[in-house]
C-alpha positions as CSV (number, residue, x, y, z in Angstrom):
1,X,25.3,-30.2,74.1
2,X,27.3,-29.7,71.0
3,X,26.1,-33.0,69.5
4,X,22.5,-32.0,70.1
5,X,23.1,-28.8,68.3
6,X,24.7,-30.7,65.4
7,X,21.7,-33.0,65.1
8,X,19.3,-30.1,65.3
9,X,21.1,-28.2,62.6
10,X,21.3,-31.2,60.3
11,X,17.7,-32.2,61.0
12,X,16.5,-28.7,60.0
13,X,18.5,-28.7,56.8
14,X,17.3,-32.1,55.9
15,X,13.7,-31.3,56.5
16,X,13.8,-28.0,54.6
17,X,15.8,-29.5,51.7
18,X,13.6,-32.5,51.4
19,X,10.3,-30.7,51.6
20,X,11.1,-28.5,48.7
21,X,12.8,-31.2,46.7
22,X,10.1,-33.8,47.1
23,X,7.5,-31.5,45.7
24,X,9.1,-31.5,42.3
25,X,10.0,-35.1,42.0
26,X,7.8,-37.6,40.2
27,X,6.0,-35.0,38.2
28,X,7.1,-36.4,34.8
29,X,6.2,-39.6,33.1
30,X,8.3,-42.3,31.6
31,X,11.8,-43.2,32.8
32,X,12.5,-39.8,34.1
33,X,9.5,-39.8,36.3
34,X,10.5,-43.2,37.7
35,X,14.0,-41.9,38.5
36,X,12.5,-38.8,40.1
37,X,10.2,-40.9,42.2
38,X,13.2,-43.1,43.2
39,X,15.2,-40.0,44.0
40,X,12.3,-38.8,46.2
41,X,12.3,-42.1,48.0
42,X,16.1,-42.1,48.5
43,X,15.9,-38.7,50.2
44,X,13.0,-39.8,52.3
45,X,14.9,-42.9,53.4
46,X,18.0,-40.8,54.2
47,X,16.0,-38.3,56.3
48,X,14.3,-41.1,58.2
49,X,17.6,-42.8,58.8
50,X,19.6,-39.8,60.0
51,X,16.7,-38.8,62.3
52,X,17.1,-42.2,64.0
53,X,20.8,-42.1,64.4
54,X,22.4,-41.1,67.7
55,X,23.9,-37.6,67.6
56,X,27.0,-38.9,69.4
57,X,27.7,-41.2,66.5
58,X,28.6,-39.0,63.6
59,X,30.4,-41.8,61.8
60,X,26.9,-43.4,61.3
61,X,25.8,-40.0,59.8
62,X,28.8,-40.1,57.5
63,X,27.9,-43.6,56.3
64,X,24.3,-42.7,55.6
65,X,25.4,-39.6,53.7
66,X,27.8,-41.7,51.6
67,X,25.0,-44.2,50.9
68,X,22.7,-41.5,49.7
69,X,25.5,-40.2,47.4
70,X,26.0,-43.7,46.0
71,X,22.2,-44.1,45.4
72,X,22.2,-40.8,43.5
73,X,25.1,-42.0,41.4
74,X,23.2,-45.1,40.6
75,X,20.0,-43.2,39.7
76,X,22.1,-40.9,37.4
77,X,23.0,-44.0,35.5
78,X,19.4,-45.1,35.1
79,X,18.0,-42.0,33.5
80,X,18.3,-41.1,29.9
81,X,17.6,-37.4,30.6
82,X,20.8,-35.5,30.4
83,X,19.7,-32.6,32.7
84,X,18.5,-35.0,35.4
85,X,21.7,-37.1,35.0
86,X,23.8,-34.0,35.4
87,X,21.8,-32.8,38.5
88,X,22.0,-36.2,40.2
89,X,25.7,-36.6,39.6
90,X,26.4,-33.0,40.9
91,X,24.4,-33.7,44.1
92,X,26.1,-37.0,44.6
93,X,29.5,-35.3,44.2
94,X,28.6,-32.7,46.8
95,X,27.3,-35.4,49.2
96,X,30.5,-37.4,48.8
97,X,32.5,-34.3,49.6
98,X,30.3,-33.4,52.6
99,X,30.4,-36.9,54.2
100,X,33.8,-36.8,55.8
101,X,32.9,-33.6,57.7
102,X,29.6,-35.1,58.7
103,X,31.6,-37.9,60.2
104,X,33.3,-35.5,62.5
105,X,30.0,-33.8,63.5
106,X,30.4,-30.8,61.2
107,X,27.1,-30.5,59.2
108,X,27.8,-27.1,57.6
109,X,28.6,-28.5,54.2
110,X,25.7,-31.0,54.4
111,X,23.4,-28.1,55.3
112,X,24.6,-26.2,52.2
113,X,24.1,-29.2,50.0
114,X,20.6,-29.9,51.3
115,X,19.6,-26.3,50.7
116,X,20.8,-26.3,47.1
117,X,19.4,-29.8,46.2
118,X,15.8,-28.8,45.7
119,X,16.6,-26.3,43.1
120,X,18.9,-28.5,41.1
121,X,17.1,-31.8,41.2
122,X,13.6,-30.4,41.6
123,X,14.1,-28.4,38.4
124,X,15.4,-31.4,36.5
125,X,12.4,-33.5,37.7
């Protein structure tokens, strides 16, 4: 039952965070717009991935979270916009920090990150 609750909490955080974030991404043109669109896609892929992972396998959740952090690091290198670069790097750092706890089934830090992500990345996009 604990694993089901973990999955429910994480799923709710991911859906809430992504729905707000995704509304702001891709609104700009040029290289920034492309990075924002790619950021949106990265979060969509992450949400799809974690929804399909077994709740009893938190190590898989950790791996997916680390992959998303790595993708954001990569996207930060692709943009020439300093505000977007800073926002992406900050979110990647937070996800890297949250990943070990996610691997033990604790999604509290991930929940916090996902709630804050729309404001920081959405504003930059």
